[in-house]
N, C-alpha and C positions, 0 to 999 in steps of 0.2 A: 359614108360620107351620108351619103342623101338620110340615108336612116336616119342618122346620127341628129342632125339638123331638121328632119320630120319630129322627130320624139322628142326633143326641146320646143319645137314652136306649139306641142299639145299640150306639152305639162305647163307653158306659160299660158296658155287661153286656158286651163284647168284652173289657176290661179286669178286669173284675171277674173274668170266668170267668179269662183268661189269670193273674192273681195268683194265683187258688187253684191252678195246674198249674203253679207256682213252687216248691212244695216237694215237686215231684213227683220221683223220681228211679229210673233202671232198677237193679235190684239182679241182675246176669249170674248165671250157672250160676256154682257153688262156694260161699265160704263169705261169711256175710253176720253181723256180731254187733249187738247192739244192749247194749252192754253187757257185762255178764258174764253174758249168755245167747247162745250161739250155735250157730247151724245153718248145716249146707250145703243150700242148694237146688240141683236139676235144670236147671231152667231158668230164663228169664228170668221175675223178678218184678217190679212197682212198689213202691218205696218209698212210701206215702202220707202219711207224716210220722205227727207225733204230732197226737195227737184234743184238739178245744180241753177237751173237758172229762172227760180221762185224765189218770191222774194221769203224774208227768212221765214217766215208765220206759217208756211203753205207746208200742209200734209201729206203724203196722196196714199190715200186705201184701197185695199181692191181683195176680191175675194176672188176671184177666178187667174189673175194673173193683170197687170194694165190696161192690155191692148184688149182686154174685152172688160172689163169694169173698171171705173175711177170714183174715187169718191174723195174729191177734193176737200178738206178739212183747213181755213184758211181763217187766223186766228188775227182778229181785231186789229187790220188796217189802219193805222192813224192817215191824218191828213198829207198827202202828196207821197203815199208808200204805194207803190204795185203789185201787181198781183204776181205777172210775169215780165223778170227782166230785159230793157233792151235789146235790141240785137246789134242795133246801132244805132249813131247822132241819127240819121237820116230817118227812122224806122221810131219815132216816140213809144213809149208804152202808157196805154191808159193810166191815170196815178187817180187814184180816190179820195175826194172832194168832200166835207161833212155838210150834212142838210141838203143833198141832192132829191130832189122830188122821186117816188117809184121808179115813175117812167125813166129817168135819167139811170136810174141806179141799174138798172134794166140794158140800158146802152153800154154803160159802163165795163159792165161782166159782159158783153154780148160782144163791142170794141175789142175786150183781153183775150175771147176767143179768137180771136181772129189773128191775134198775136201768134197764138198757139199753133199757128197753121191751121186750124179749119174753117172750113170754106161754105157758104152761100149761109150761113148762120142767121135761125128764122127764130123767134123767140114771140109764146103764143100763153094765152089763161096766163094774165096775170092774175094775182088772185093773196088778201091780205092773212095774215096770220099772225098768233101772239104767240111770243117767245119769254115765257116770265111776263115781266108784265113791260115787255118788248113789242112794239110792234113792229112787223117785217113785212115782208113780199115773199110769195113765192112763185113760178114762172116754167111752163117747158119751155124746152129747146129742140130745135132736132138742128144737124149741119151736119158736112160730108168733109169726110177729110182728105188728104192728101190725095191717096190714093183713089178715091172715090166711094171708099165704105159710108154709108148710112145712119147717123149716128143721131141716139134721141137722150135727152136728159131733164133735171131737174136738178134746178138751184133754187136755192132760200137765203136773201142775205137781209142783216140786222143789223140797223145804227141803235148802236148805244153810246149815247156821248160821241165821242166825234170818234169814235172805233169803228167798222166795219165789219162785223162777222159774216160767212160767208160758207155755207156747205154747197158743193155745187157734183153731182151725178152724171158721169156720160158710161155710154154702152153702145154698143153697135146695136142698130133699129132693129134686126131682125133674131129674132129668143130672146139674146143677153136684158135686154133692156127692157121687155115685160116679162120677163123671168123673176127679175128684181124689182122690178117698181116701186108694190106695195111694199117691200122691205124696207127701201131707200125712206119714203113716205114715212112709214117708223122712227124711221132714225131722223127724220128733222122734225117731227114730228116731237121726238125727245128730247129736241136741244134747249142750253142754255148757256146764256151769255155772259160776260162780265170779268172781270176778275177775283 
């Protein structure tokens, strides 16, 4: 009887694992678009799909798995929209407002990272970028996970019309970030935004 229950539990666990992977798809080297946010990747990434607690325009790409590297491709937030859903009424989520200054845009993303349970979020190296004919900002991020793992990242925010297009890359500081930083900067440099 115990052996049968164990087999059923293992079978159910396998079924749950398979269903979780059903949304995964390869993103081969070349162009990738999520709505109006378009990038070019130099090697195969995995599209992990939409996050259940994120806005509908948030896609997650990874090379080695989401715990080791995460590239969020966030498509055209409208005013009043958020990247991550609020966890409760007492803990509101930062919402996008058109016309924010570059510093306010950085603060919007930094506050969103706190909602995503990153701690000690710090930003540095704010620099202007051109994405097609649009002006945007790129900056560096350091933070820690709830388990104390040091994480580094790069973010690029571009406002087009009243919408915000975001590319956000996060990876463990040790090895994974430095191993992929140049590649991610190339991806950000390839970005195009707009419908």
